[in-house]
Backbone as a printed PyTorch tensor [residue, N CA C, xyz], in Angstrom:
tensor([[[ -31.4340, -101.3700,   10.1400],
         [ -32.6550, -100.8880,   10.7790],
         [ -32.6140, -101.2890,   12.2380]],

        [[ -32.7460, -100.3100,   13.1470],
         [ -32.7260, -100.6120,   14.5720],
         [ -34.1210, -100.9290,   15.0700]],

        [[ -34.2200, -101.7740,   16.1120],
         [ -35.5020, -102.1510,   16.6960],
         [ -35.4070, -101.9990,   18.1990]],

        [[ -36.3870, -101.3040,   18.7830],
         [ -36.3890, -101.0800,   20.2220],
         [ -37.8120, -101.2510,   20.7030]],

        [[ -38.0040, -101.9760,   21.8120],
         [ -39.3310, -102.1710,   22.3770],
         [ -39.3480, -101.6370,   23.7920]],

        [[ -40.3550, -100.8070,   24.0900],
         [ -40.5390, -100.2870,   25.4340],
         [ -41.8720, -100.8160,   25.9230]],

        [[ -41.8670, -101.5760,   27.0360],
         [ -43.1080, -102.1730,   27.5180],
         [ -43.3730, -101.7180,   28.9380]],

        [[ -44.6370, -101.4290,   29.2290],
         [ -45.0370, -100.9810,   30.5540],
         [ -46.1670, -101.8640,   31.0480]],

        [[ -46.4640, -101.7820,   32.3190],
         [ -47.5460, -102.5750,   32.8890],
         [ -48.9140, -102.0690,   32.4490]],

        [[ -48.9550, -100.9570,   31.7350],
         [ -50.2240, -100.3690,   31.3290],
         [ -50.7300, -100.9300,   30.0090]],

        [[ -50.1710, -102.0310,   29.5580],
         [ -50.6090, -102.7840,   28.3910],
         [ -50.1240, -102.1850,   27.0760]],

        [[ -49.8550, -100.8860,   27.0460],
         [ -49.3710, -100.2860,   25.8100],
         [ -47.9400, -100.7250,   25.5470]],

        [[ -47.6270, -100.9150,   24.2890],
         [ -46.2670, -101.2480,   23.8870],
         [ -45.9050, -100.3520,   22.7120]],

        [[ -44.7000,  -99.8050,   22.7430],
         [ -44.2130,  -98.9870,   21.6360],
         [ -43.0370,  -99.7090,   20.9910]],

        [[ -43.1690,  -99.9810,   19.7130],
         [ -42.0830, -100.5660,   18.9310],
         [ -41.5450,  -99.4620,   18.0330]],

        [[ -40.2280,  -99.2500,   18.0570],
         [ -39.5960,  -98.2010,   17.2640],
         [ -38.7140,  -98.8380,   16.2000]],

        [[ -38.9280,  -98.4280,   14.9590],
         [ -38.1230,  -98.8880,   13.8320],
         [ -37.3970,  -97.6940,   13.2340]],

        [[ -36.0980,  -97.8390,   13.0120],
         [ -35.2880,  -96.7630,   12.4540],
         [ -34.9090,  -97.1030,   11.0210]],

        [[ -34.6600,  -96.0870,   10.2190],
         [ -34.2270,  -96.3010,    8.8360],
         [ -35.3650,  -96.6410,    7.8890]],

        [[ -36.5690,  -96.1800,    8.2050],
         [ -37.7460,  -96.4510,    7.3690],
         [ -37.9350,  -95.2860,    6.3930]],

        [[ -37.9590,  -95.5980,    5.1090],
         [ -38.1790,  -94.5360,    4.1160],
         [ -39.6400,  -94.1050,    4.1420]],

        [[ -39.8940,  -92.9230,    3.5990],
         [ -41.2640,  -92.4140,    3.5160],
         [ -42.1410,  -93.3710,    2.7130]],

        [[ -41.6010,  -93.9220,    1.6220],
         [ -42.3520,  -94.8480,    0.7800],
         [ -42.7060,  -96.1180,    1.5530]],

        [[ -41.7280,  -96.6240,    2.3170],
         [ -41.9900,  -97.8320,    3.0960],
         [ -43.0060,  -97.5480,    4.2030]],

        [[ -42.8980,  -96.3860,    4.8300],
         [ -43.8810,  -96.0130,    5.8490],
         [ -45.2880,  -96.0080,    5.2620]],

        [[ -45.4510,  -95.4160,    4.0760],
         [ -46.7750,  -95.3720,    3.4450],
         [ -47.3230,  -96.7680,    3.1770]],

        [[ -46.4400,  -97.6870,    2.8120],
         [ -46.8650,  -99.0800,    2.5700],
         [ -47.2960,  -99.7320,    3.8820]],

        [[ -46.4940,  -99.5470,    4.9250],
         [ -46.8370, -100.1080,    6.2390],
         [ -48.1600,  -99.5210,    6.7310]],

        [[ -48.3110,  -98.2140,    6.5720],
         [ -49.5370,  -97.5380,    7.0120],
         [ -50.7570,  -98.1020,    6.2930]],

        [[ -50.6430,  -98.3120,    4.9830],
         [ -51.7840,  -98.8540,    4.2320],
         [ -52.0810, -100.2940,    4.6290]],

        [[ -51.0350, -101.0520,    4.9910],
         [ -51.2420, -102.4390,    5.4310],
         [ -52.0140, -102.5120,    6.7440]],

        [[ -51.8590, -101.4740,    7.5830],
         [ -52.5150, -101.4700,    8.8940],
         [ -53.7340, -100.5570,    8.9510]],

        [[ -54.2230, -100.1190,    7.8050],
         [ -55.3490,  -99.1830,    7.7510],
         [ -56.5660,  -99.6390,    8.5420]],

        [[ -56.8470, -100.9290,    8.5320],
         [ -58.0610, -101.4430,    9.1600],
         [ -57.8580, -101.8800,   10.6050]],

        [[ -56.6730, -101.6210,   11.1600],
         [ -56.3820, -102.0410,   12.5300],
         [ -56.4530, -100.8080,   13.4350]],

        [[ -57.6220, -100.5930,   14.0390],
         [ -57.8360,  -99.3670,   14.8150],
         [ -57.0880,  -99.3620,   16.1440]],

        [[ -56.6260, -100.5100,   16.6000],
         [ -55.9330, -100.5660,   17.8960],
         [ -54.4620, -100.1740,   17.7970]],

        [[ -53.9690,  -99.8790,   16.5800],
         [ -52.5850,  -99.4570,   16.3750],
         [ -52.5220,  -97.9650,   16.0890]],

        [[ -51.4550,  -97.3380,   16.5430],
         [ -51.2050,  -95.9470,   16.1800],
         [ -49.7940,  -95.8550,   15.6160]],

        [[ -49.6850,  -95.3290,   14.4020],
         [ -48.3880,  -95.1610,   13.7430],
         [ -47.9800,  -93.6930,   13.7760]],

        [[ -46.7270,  -93.4570,   14.1610],
         [ -46.1670,  -92.1090,   14.1430],
         [ -44.8250,  -92.1830,   13.4290]],

        [[ -44.6160,  -91.2700,   12.4840],
         [ -43.4000,  -91.3040,   11.6620],
         [ -42.7620,  -89.9250,   11.6320]],

        [[ -41.4150,  -89.9110,   11.7460],
         [ -40.7020,  -88.6530,   11.5620],
         [ -39.2760,  -88.9410,   11.1200]],

        [[ -38.9490,  -88.4630,    9.9260],
         [ -37.5890,  -88.4960,    9.3910],
         [ -36.9150,  -89.8550,    9.5540]],

        [[ -37.5940,  -90.9150,    9.0720],
         [ -37.0040,  -92.2470,    9.0850],
         [ -37.2840,  -93.0750,   10.3120]],

        [[ -37.8820,  -92.4670,   11.3370],
         [ -38.1900,  -93.1770,   12.5770],
         [ -39.6870,  -93.4750,   12.6120]],

        [[ -40.0210,  -94.7380,   12.7960],
         [ -41.4250,  -95.1590,   12.8450],
         [ -41.7200,  -95.7470,   14.2160]],

        [[ -42.7560,  -95.2390,   14.8560],
         [ -43.2280,  -95.8020,   16.1160],
         [ -44.5860,  -96.4470,   15.8910]],

        [[ -44.7200,  -97.6480,   16.4090],
         [ -45.9960,  -98.3600,   16.3600],
         [ -46.4200,  -98.5940,   17.8000]],

        [[ -47.5610,  -98.0020,   18.1780],
         [ -48.0810,  -98.1860,   19.5250],
         [ -49.2620,  -99.1400,   19.4660]],

        [[ -49.2130, -100.1840,   20.3040],
         [ -50.3080, -101.1440,   20.3250],
         [ -50.3140, -101.8890,   21.6510]],

        [[ -51.4780, -102.1920,   22.1850],
         [ -52.7330, -101.5050,   21.8780],
         [ -52.8160, -100.2060,   22.6690]],

        [[ -53.7870,  -99.3780,   22.3350],
         [ -54.0140,  -98.1650,   23.1130],
         [ -54.7130,  -98.6010,   24.4030]],

        [[ -54.1580,  -98.2370,   25.5530],
         [ -54.6910,  -98.7190,   26.8360],
         [ -56.0030,  -98.0380,   27.1990]],

        [[ -56.7280,  -98.6830,   28.0920],
         [ -57.9740,  -98.1030,   28.5950],
         [ -57.7070,  -96.7720,   29.2990]],

        [[ -56.5990,  -96.7020,   30.0340],
         [ -56.2690,  -95.4600,   30.7360],
         [ -56.0540,  -94.3260,   29.7370]],

        [[ -55.3410,  -94.6150,   28.6620],
         [ -55.0780,  -93.6180,   27.6240],
         [ -56.3890,  -93.0790,   27.0620]],

        [[ -57.2900,  -93.9810,   26.6980],
         [ -58.5600,  -93.5660,   26.1070],
         [ -59.4180,  -92.8010,   27.1090]],

        [[ -59.4000,  -93.2370,   28.3750],
         [ -60.1870,  -92.5590,   29.4000],
         [ -59.6760,  -91.1410,   29.6460]],

        [[ -58.3590,  -90.9780,   29.7700],
         [ -57.7950,  -89.6550,   30.0290],
         [ -58.0520,  -88.7230,   28.8540]],

        [[ -57.8040,  -89.1930,   27.6280],
         [ -57.9870,  -88.3050,   26.4680],
         [ -59.4420,  -87.8740,   26.3140]],

        [[ -60.3770,  -88.7830,   26.5890],
         [ -61.7940,  -88.4320,   26.4810],
         [ -62.1910,  -87.4570,   27.5790]],

        [[ -61.7070,  -87.6910,   28.7920],
         [ -62.0140,  -86.7910,   29.9050],
         [ -61.4600,  -85.4000,   29.6440]],

        [[ -60.2180,  -85.3090,   29.1790],
         [ -59.6260,  -84.0010,   28.8630],
         [ -60.4770,  -83.2810,   27.8260]],

        [[ -60.8740,  -84.0000,   26.7820],
         [ -61.7070,  -83.4030,   25.7420],
         [ -63.0350,  -82.8960,   26.2760]],

        [[ -63.7210,  -83.7220,   27.0800],
         [ -65.0100,  -83.3090,   27.6530],
         [ -64.8530,  -82.0610,   28.5190]],

        [[ -63.7930,  -82.0410,   29.3430],
         [ -63.5890,  -80.9050,   30.2440],
         [ -63.2750,  -79.6230,   29.4710]],

        [[ -62.4240,  -79.7320,   28.4590],
         [ -62.1140,  -78.5460,   27.6610],
         [ -63.3500,  -78.0330,   26.9270]],

        [[ -64.1700,  -78.9530,   26.4510],
         [ -65.3710,  -78.5380,   25.7260],
         [ -66.3690,  -77.8380,   26.6380]],

        [[ -66.5510,  -78.3480,   27.8680],
         [ -67.4710,  -77.6620,   28.7810],
         [ -66.8970,  -76.2980,   29.1750]],

        [[ -65.5800,  -76.2230,   29.3250],
         [ -64.9370,  -74.9440,   29.6370],
         [ -65.1980,  -73.9260,   28.5140]],

        [[ -64.9730,  -74.3450,   27.2700],
         [ -65.1530,  -73.4180,   26.1450],
         [ -66.6070,  -72.9960,   25.9980]],

        [[ -67.5380,  -73.9340,   26.2290],
         [ -68.9600,  -73.5630,   26.1630],
         [ -69.3110,  -72.5530,   27.2530]],

        [[ -68.8440,  -72.8030,   28.4700],
         [ -69.1510,  -71.9080,   29.5870],
         [ -68.5460,  -70.5220,   29.3850]],

        [[ -67.3860,  -70.4560,   28.7420],
         [ -66.7040,  -69.1830,   28.5170],
         [ -67.1150,  -68.5150,   27.2070]],

        [[ -68.0110,  -69.1450,   26.4570],
         [ -68.4680,  -68.5680,   25.1970],
         [ -67.4010,  -68.5650,   24.1140]],

        [[ -66.4880,  -69.5360,   24.1710],
         [ -65.4210,  -69.6390,   23.1710],
         [ -65.8960,  -70.5630,   22.0500]],

        [[ -65.9660,  -70.0180,   20.8580],
         [ -66.4110,  -70.8090,   19.7120],
         [ -65.3110,  -71.7920,   19.3370]],

        [[ -65.6590,  -73.0820,   19.2350],
         [ -64.6520,  -74.0950,   18.9260],
         [ -65.2190,  -75.1590,   17.9940]],

        [[ -64.3090,  -75.8330,   17.3360],
         [ -64.6510,  -76.9180,   16.4220],
         [ -63.7400,  -78.0990,   16.7420]],

        [[ -64.3440,  -79.1990,   17.2050],
         [ -63.5690,  -80.3970,   17.5010],
         [ -63.1100,  -81.0660,   16.2230]],

        [[ -61.8270,  -81.3660,   16.1490],
         [ -61.2760,  -82.0260,   14.9660],
         [ -60.8990,  -83.4770,   15.2450]],

        [[ -60.9220,  -83.8780,   16.5200],
         [ -60.6240,  -85.2620,   16.8630],
         [ -59.1620,  -85.6080,   16.6600]],

        [[ -58.9160,  -86.8900,   16.4070],
         [ -57.5610,  -87.3840,   16.2470],
         [ -57.2610,  -87.7720,   14.8190]],

        [[ -57.3220,  -86.8310,   13.9170],
         [ -57.0580,  -87.1380,   12.5130],
         [ -55.5600,  -87.0510,   12.2190]],

        [[ -55.1290,  -87.6990,   11.1450],
         [ -53.7040,  -87.7490,   10.8130],
         [ -53.2280,  -86.4230,   10.2320]],

        [[ -52.1380,  -85.9060,   10.8080],
         [ -51.4790,  -84.6970,   10.3130],
         [ -50.1980,  -85.1230,    9.6210]],

        [[ -50.0910,  -84.8590,    8.3230],
         [ -48.9410,  -85.3190,    7.5400],
         [ -48.1860,  -84.1610,    6.9220]],

        [[ -46.8810,  -84.2770,    6.9250],
         [ -46.0040,  -83.4030,    6.1440],
         [ -45.3030,  -84.3370,    5.1690]],

        [[ -45.6900,  -84.2840,    3.9100],
         [ -45.2310,  -85.2280,    2.8880],
         [ -43.7220,  -85.4100,    2.9180]],

        [[ -43.3100,  -86.6720,    3.0060],
         [ -41.8920,  -87.0040,    2.9830],
         [ -41.1650,  -86.7820,    4.2890]],

        [[ -41.8560,  -86.2580,    5.3000],
         [ -41.1890,  -85.8730,    6.5440],
         [ -41.7970,  -86.5180,    7.7900]],

        [[ -43.0960,  -86.3120,    7.9920],
         [ -43.6920,  -86.7590,    9.2470],
         [ -45.1770,  -87.0710,    9.0910]],

        [[ -45.6550,  -87.9110,    9.9980],
         [ -47.0690,  -88.2560,   10.0460],
         [ -47.4030,  -88.6590,   11.4780]],

        [[ -48.4710,  -88.0830,   12.0020],
         [ -48.8720,  -88.4130,   13.3640],
         [ -50.3060,  -88.0150,   13.6140]],

        [[ -50.8450,  -88.5730,   14.6760],
         [ -52.2460,  -88.3600,   14.9980],
         [ -52.3730,  -87.9200,   16.4460]],

        [[ -52.8520,  -86.6990,   16.6980],
         [ -53.0520,  -86.2820,   18.0910],
         [ -54.2200,  -87.0410,   18.7050]],

        [[ -54.3070,  -87.0010,   20.0180],
         [ -55.4360,  -87.6600,   20.6810],
         [ -56.7260,  -86.8860,   20.4790]],

        [[ -56.6390,  -85.5810,   20.5510],
         [ -57.7690,  -84.6990,   20.2870],
         [ -57.2130,  -83.4170,   19.6820]],

        [[ -58.0660,  -82.6530,   19.0240],
         [ -57.6190,  -81.3670,   18.4850],
         [ -58.8280,  -80.4500,   18.3070]],

        [[ -58.5540,  -79.1490,   18.3870],
         [ -59.6280,  -78.1550,   18.2960],
         [ -59.1800,  -76.9500,   17.4900]],

        [[ -60.1050,  -76.4230,   16.7180],
         [ -59.9430,  -75.1110,   16.0880],
         [ -60.7200,  -74.1170,   16.9480]],

        [[ -60.1430,  -72.9620,   17.1710],
         [ -60.7800,  -71.9370,   17.9850],
         [ -61.2080,  -70.7740,   17.0930]],

        [[ -62.4530,  -70.3450,   17.2630],
         [ -62.9780,  -69.2030,   16.5090],
         [ -63.6220,  -69.6100,   15.2070]],

        [[ -62.8340,  -70.2170,   14.3310],
         [ -63.3530,  -70.6930,   13.0440],
         [ -62.7840,  -72.0830,   12.7620]],

        [[ -63.4720,  -72.8110,   11.9120],
         [ -62.9910,  -74.1420,   11.5250],
         [ -61.8870,  -73.9800,   10.4900]],

        [[ -60.7360,  -74.5780,   10.7440],
         [ -59.5710,  -74.4200,    9.8800],
         [ -59.0440,  -75.7750,    9.4470]],

        [[ -58.1750,  -75.7620,    8.4640],
         [ -57.5550,  -77.0080,    8.0050],
         [ -56.6200,  -77.5680,    9.0640]],

        [[ -55.9010,  -76.6810,    9.7390],
         [ -54.9630,  -77.0770,   10.7870],
         [ -55.5230,  -76.6230,   12.1280]],

        [[ -55.6210,  -77.5190,   13.1130],
         [ -56.1840,  -77.1200,   14.4100],
         [ -55.2830,  -76.1370,   15.1540]],

        [[ -55.8940,  -75.3770,   16.0590],
         [ -55.1490,  -74.4330,   16.8950],
         [ -54.5140,  -75.1220,   18.0960]],

        [[ -55.2040,  -76.1200,   18.6230],
         [ -54.7320,  -76.8370,   19.8040],
         [ -54.7940,  -78.3340,   19.5400]],

        [[ -53.7070,  -79.0350,   19.8290],
         [ -53.7390,  -80.4980,   19.8210],
         [ -53.4550,  -80.9830,   21.2320]],

        [[ -54.0370,  -82.1310,   21.5650],
         [ -53.8750,  -82.7150,   22.8940],
         [ -53.1970,  -84.0640,   22.7430]],

        [[ -52.1690,  -84.2590,   23.5500],
         [ -51.4200,  -85.5190,   23.5690],
         [ -51.4650,  -86.0950,   24.9710]],

        [[ -51.9560,  -87.3290,   25.0700],
         [ -51.9210,  -88.0730,   26.3210],
         [ -50.7940,  -89.0820,   26.2000]],

        [[ -49.8140,  -88.9730,   27.0760],
         [ -48.6420,  -89.8460,   27.0180],
         [ -48.6990,  -90.8190,   28.1920]],

        [[ -48.9450,  -92.0760,   27.8840],
         [ -48.8870,  -93.1360,   28.8920],
         [ -47.5480,  -93.8490,   28.7590]],

        [[ -47.2310,  -94.2430,   27.5300],
         [ -45.9730,  -94.9140,   27.2170],
         [ -45.1840,  -94.0220,   26.2830]],

        [[ -44.0530,  -93.5250,   26.7400],
         [ -43.2400,  -92.6270,   25.9140],
         [ -42.5100,  -93.4020,   24.8390]],

        [[ -42.4210,  -92.7990,   23.6800],
         [ -41.6390,  -93.3660,   22.5980],
         [ -40.4150,  -92.5030,   22.3330]],

        [[ -39.8430,  -92.6700,   21.1620],
         [ -38.6150,  -91.9470,   20.8100],
         [ -38.8730,  -90.6580,   20.0450]],

        [[ -40.0570,  -90.5270,   19.4670],
         [ -40.3480,  -89.3630,   18.6310],
         [ -40.8090,  -88.1940,   19.5050]],

        [[ -40.1630,  -87.0600,   19.3200],
         [ -40.5340,  -85.8320,   20.0160],
         [ -41.7900,  -85.2780,   19.3370]],

        [[ -42.9160,  -85.3220,   20.0540],
         [ -44.1840,  -84.9090,   19.4570],
         [ -44.1910,  -83.4340,   19.0800]],

        [[ -43.4330,  -82.6170,   19.7980],
         [ -43.3660,  -81.2060,   19.4230],
         [ -42.7220,  -81.0440,   18.0510]],

        [[ -41.6850,  -81.8120,   17.7780],
         [ -41.0410,  -81.7560,   16.4600],
         [ -41.9850,  -82.2770,   15.3800]],

        [[ -42.8540,  -83.1930,   15.7590],
         [ -43.8320,  -83.7480,   14.8280],
         [ -44.8340,  -82.6830,   14.3750]],

        [[ -45.2330,  -81.8050,   15.3160],
         [ -46.2560,  -80.8040,   15.0020],
         [ -45.6960,  -79.5030,   14.4500]],

        [[ -44.4080,  -79.2920,   14.6030],
         [ -43.7920,  -78.0480,   14.1430],
         [ -43.9790,  -77.8080,   12.6400]],

        [[ -43.7430,  -78.8160,   11.7630],
         [ -43.9250,  -78.5630,   10.3220],
         [ -45.3630,  -78.1940,    9.9430]],

        [[ -46.3230,  -78.5890,   10.7930],
         [ -47.7300,  -78.2730,   10.5300],
         [ -48.1110,  -76.8880,   11.0640]],

        [[ -47.1610,  -76.2490,   11.7830],
         [ -47.4300,  -74.9470,   12.4130],
         [ -48.6350,  -74.9960,   13.3530]],

        [[ -48.7150,  -76.0830,   14.1410],
         [ -49.7660,  -76.1810,   15.1550],
         [ -49.4290,  -75.1760,   16.2550]],

        [[ -50.2830,  -74.1880,   16.4990],
         [ -49.9320,  -73.1350,   17.4490],
         [ -49.7210,  -73.6030,   18.8900]],

        [[ -50.5080,  -74.6070,   19.3220],
         [ -50.4320,  -74.9690,   20.7370],
         [ -50.6000,  -76.4720,   20.9290]],

        [[ -49.7930,  -77.0190,   21.8430],
         [ -49.8520,  -78.4440,   22.1670],
         [ -50.0230,  -78.5700,   23.6730]],

        [[ -51.0350,  -79.3360,   24.0850],
         [ -51.2900,  -79.6050,   25.4940],
         [ -50.9540,  -81.0690,   25.7590]],

        [[ -50.0340,  -81.3070,   26.6810],
         [ -49.6220,  -82.6570,   27.0560],
         [ -50.1670,  -83.0220,   28.4250]],

        [[ -50.6930,  -84.2370,   28.5350],
         [ -50.9170,  -84.8750,   29.8300],
         [ -49.9340,  -86.0330,   29.9020]],

        [[ -49.1080,  -86.0420,   30.9290],
         [ -48.1300,  -87.1180,   31.0960],
         [ -47.8510,  -87.2910,   32.5780]],

        [[ -47.9670,  -88.5360,   33.0430],
         [ -47.6960,  -88.8670,   34.4440],
         [ -48.4130,  -87.9160,   35.4000]],

        [[ -49.6730,  -87.6950,   35.1100],
         [ -50.5200,  -86.8810,   35.9750],
         [ -50.0630,  -85.4250,   36.0670]],

        [[ -49.4660,  -84.9280,   34.9780],
         [ -49.0810,  -83.5240,   34.9010],
         [ -49.5540,  -82.9650,   33.5620]],

        [[ -49.8240,  -81.6620,   33.5540],
         [ -50.2100,  -80.9710,   32.3240],
         [ -49.1380,  -79.9560,   31.9520]],

        [[ -48.8380,  -79.8920,   30.6600],
         [ -47.9100,  -78.8860,   30.1290],
         [ -48.5010,  -78.3160,   28.8560]],

        [[ -48.2890,  -77.0230,   28.6560],
         [ -48.7250,  -76.3630,   27.4250],
         [ -47.5000,  -75.7850,   26.7290]],

        [[ -47.4190,  -76.0220,   25.4300],
         [ -46.3470,  -75.4620,   24.6140],
         [ -46.9710,  -74.6370,   23.5030]],

        [[ -46.4200,  -73.4460,   23.3070],
         [ -46.9200,  -72.5450,   22.2620],
         [ -45.8110,  -72.3140,   21.2420]],

        [[ -46.1700,  -72.3160,   19.9670],
         [ -45.2110,  -72.1120,   18.8850],
         [ -44.9320,  -70.6200,   18.7360]],

        [[ -43.6730,  -70.2480,   18.9740],
         [ -43.2630,  -68.8480,   18.8580],
         [ -41.9850,  -68.7870,   18.0410]],

        [[ -42.0320,  -68.0520,   16.9300],
         [ -40.8770,  -67.9030,   16.0460],
         [ -40.2960,  -69.2620,   15.6460]],

        [[ -41.1770,  -70.1880,   15.3260],
         [ -40.7510,  -71.4890,   14.8130],
         [ -40.3010,  -72.4890,   15.8430]],

        [[ -40.3990,  -72.1610,   17.1340],
         [ -39.9900,  -73.0800,   18.2020],
         [ -41.0940,  -73.1660,   19.2500]],

        [[ -41.2530,  -74.3620,   19.8280],
         [ -42.2160,  -74.5140,   20.9110],
         [ -41.5780,  -74.0930,   22.2240]],

        [[ -42.3290,  -73.2880,   22.9760],
         [ -41.8870,  -72.8520,   24.2960],
         [ -42.9740,  -73.1880,   25.3060]],

        [[ -42.5540,  -73.7260,   26.4410],
         [ -43.5290,  -74.0270,   27.4800],
         [ -44.0710,  -72.7270,   28.0590]],

        [[ -45.3760,  -72.6860,   28.2300],
         [ -46.0480,  -71.5110,   28.7790],
         [ -46.9210,  -71.9500,   29.9510]],

        [[ -47.2640,  -71.0120,   30.7970],
         [ -48.0780,  -71.3450,   31.9750],
         [ -49.5700,  -71.2710,   31.6820]],

        [[ -49.9290,  -70.5930,   30.5970],
         [ -51.3400,  -70.4450,   30.2270],
         [ -51.5180,  -70.6120,   28.7270]],

        [[ -52.6610,  -71.1520,   28.3560],
         [ -53.0140,  -71.2700,   26.9450],
         [ -53.2920,  -69.8900,   26.3730]],

        [[ -52.8180,  -69.6490,   25.1680],
         [ -53.1240,  -68.3720,   24.5130],
         [ -54.5390,  -68.3550,   23.9460]],

        [[ -55.1020,  -69.5360,   23.7390],
         [ -56.4700,  -69.6280,   23.2150],
         [ -57.4930,  -69.6970,   24.3490]],

        [[ -57.0640,  -70.2290,   25.4970],
         [ -57.9320,  -70.3740,   26.6630],
         [ -57.2240,  -69.7300,   27.8590]],

        [[ -57.0400,  -68.4090,   27.8370],
         [ -56.1520,  -67.7330,   28.7950],
         [ -56.5810,  -67.8370,   30.2490]],

        [[ -57.8590,  -68.0420,   30.5200],
         [ -58.3320,  -68.1300,   31.8980],
         [ -58.3470,  -69.5670,   32.4220]],

        [[ -57.9360,  -70.5200,   31.6130],
         [ -57.9640,  -71.9210,   32.0190],
         [ -56.8910,  -72.1820,   33.0750]],

        [[ -57.3170,  -72.6260,   34.2400],
         [ -56.4310,  -72.9570,   35.3540],
         [ -56.0180,  -74.4300,   35.2020]],

        [[ -54.7490,  -74.6680,   34.8960],
         [ -54.2840,  -76.0350,   34.6480],
         [ -54.3920,  -76.9260,   35.8780]],

        [[ -54.1510,  -76.3710,   37.0520],
         [ -54.2630,  -77.1740,   38.2800],
         [ -55.7090,  -77.5950,   38.5190]],

        [[ -56.6420,  -76.6930,   38.2600],
         [ -58.0560,  -77.0220,   38.4020],
         [ -58.4590,  -78.0850,   37.3730]],

        [[ -58.0070,  -77.9070,   36.1420],
         [ -58.2970,  -78.8910,   35.0930],
         [ -57.7640,  -80.2590,   35.4870]],

        [[ -56.5320,  -80.3140,   35.9830],
         [ -55.9180,  -81.5780,   36.3840],
         [ -56.7120,  -82.2290,   37.5180]],

        [[ -57.1910,  -81.4140,   38.4420],
         [ -58.0070,  -81.9400,   39.5440],
         [ -59.2040,  -82.7150,   39.0110]],

        [[ -59.8800,  -82.1720,   38.0090],
         [ -61.0800,  -82.8290,   37.4850],
         [ -60.7520,  -83.9540,   36.5070]],

        [[ -59.5910,  -83.9130,   35.8850],
         [ -59.1550,  -85.0680,   35.0780],
         [ -58.9980,  -86.2820,   35.9860]],

        [[ -58.5450,  -86.0420,   37.2270],
         [ -58.2910,  -87.1240,   38.1820],
         [ -59.5280,  -87.5690,   38.9540]],

        [[ -60.6560,  -86.9450,   38.7060],
         [ -61.8970,  -87.3270,   39.3830],
         [ -62.1830,  -88.8070,   39.1450]],

        [[ -62.7340,  -89.5100,   40.1380],
         [ -62.9710,  -90.9440,   39.9540],
         [ -64.0630,  -91.2790,   38.9350]],

        [[ -64.9650,  -90.3380,   38.6760],
         [ -66.0620,  -90.5940,   37.7390],
         [ -66.0830,  -89.4990,   36.6790]],

        [[ -66.0380,  -89.9060,   35.4140],
         [ -65.9440,  -88.9440,   34.3120],
         [ -67.1660,  -88.0380,   34.2370]],

        [[ -68.3460,  -88.5940,   34.3700],
         [ -69.5730,  -87.8000,   34.2900],
         [ -69.6190,  -86.7540,   35.4050]],

        [[ -69.3200,  -87.2180,   36.6350],
         [ -69.2960,  -86.2950,   37.7690],
         [ -68.2220,  -85.2270,   37.6000]],

        [[ -67.0950,  -85.6050,   37.0060],
         [ -65.9970,  -84.6550,   36.7790],
         [ -66.4620,  -83.4880,   35.9180]],

        [[ -67.1790,  -83.7910,   34.8510],
         [ -67.6410,  -82.7450,   33.9360],
         [ -68.6230,  -81.8100,   34.6450]],

        [[ -69.5640,  -82.3890,   35.3970],
         [ -70.5420,  -81.5610,   36.1190],
         [ -69.8650,  -80.6940,   37.1790]],

        [[ -68.9190,  -81.2850,   37.9190],
         [ -68.2310,  -80.5410,   38.9800],
         [ -67.3460,  -79.4430,   38.3940]],

        [[ -66.6880,  -79.7230,   37.2700],
         [ -65.8460,  -78.7190,   36.6190],
         [ -66.7010,  -77.5650,   36.1090]],

        [[ -67.8580,  -77.8950,   35.5440],
         [ -68.7790,  -76.8650,   35.0670],
         [ -69.2190,  -75.9770,   36.2280]],

        [[ -69.5230,  -76.5920,   37.3710],
         [ -69.9120,  -75.8210,   38.5500],
         [ -68.7730,  -74.9380,   39.0250]],

        [[ -67.5440,  -75.4590,   38.9730],
         [ -66.3640,  -74.6800,   39.3920],
         [ -66.1670,  -73.4680,   38.4910]],

        [[ -66.3620,  -73.6500,   37.1990],
         [ -66.2150,  -72.5400,   36.2470],
         [ -67.2490,  -71.4470,   36.5510]],

        [[ -68.4380,  -71.8850,   36.9160],
         [ -69.5310,  -70.9420,   37.2110],
         [ -69.3920,  -70.3200,   38.6090]],

        [[ -68.4480,  -70.8560,   39.3930],
         [ -68.2760,  -70.3710,   40.7560],
         [ -69.1960,  -71.0440,   41.7560]],

        [[ -69.7740,  -72.2050,   41.3550],
         [ -70.7050,  -72.9330,   42.2290],
         [ -70.0860,  -74.1890,   42.8080]],

        [[ -68.7510,  -74.3120,   42.7740],
         [ -68.0980,  -75.5630,   43.1820],
         [ -68.3250,  -75.8510,   44.6580]],

        [[ -68.5170,  -77.1450,   44.9610],
         [ -68.7160,  -77.5640,   46.3500],
         [ -67.5880,  -78.4600,   46.8450]],

        [[ -66.6760,  -78.8870,   45.9520],
         [ -65.6070,  -79.7900,   46.4320],
         [ -64.2710,  -79.0840,   46.4980]]])
């Protein structure tokens, strides 16, 4: 079993364990059920344990969620927030997005998942979501946004969301970087309405 630790100044630490069976992963997961500051991600024998989740991570993921929700409300897009629940493919993979949304109707599998990457690990999150047939993945990493859409069984980077086609990623990123979260939401709402002053 290999062990690798990646540590950053942002307080988050990712520990990667290789050669973990699905059964052992389930045991480890149940042992840590009550520890909310840990995030476990598993794929094909590779287990990542992230601890603790940094303040920056939580702030960015919440801001992204608030901004997307105000955008969808302003555009009249019906959505259902699914949060960061565990998506499992029995015997293969298990992971939890930072946020997720169903568009149009509430479904078992969300249409869009959001991943905020502060500390990179070894598991390719796109490969994690592929078995679940998640149509779209939005990444925030190092102050950049990327969207990947599942087409013919493979994720391809796209310039626009297929569910939110009018969403301007540069504008969204501008408001994610706003110094105040509350002001960011109000200013983004004004920008969507065409009333922006900044």
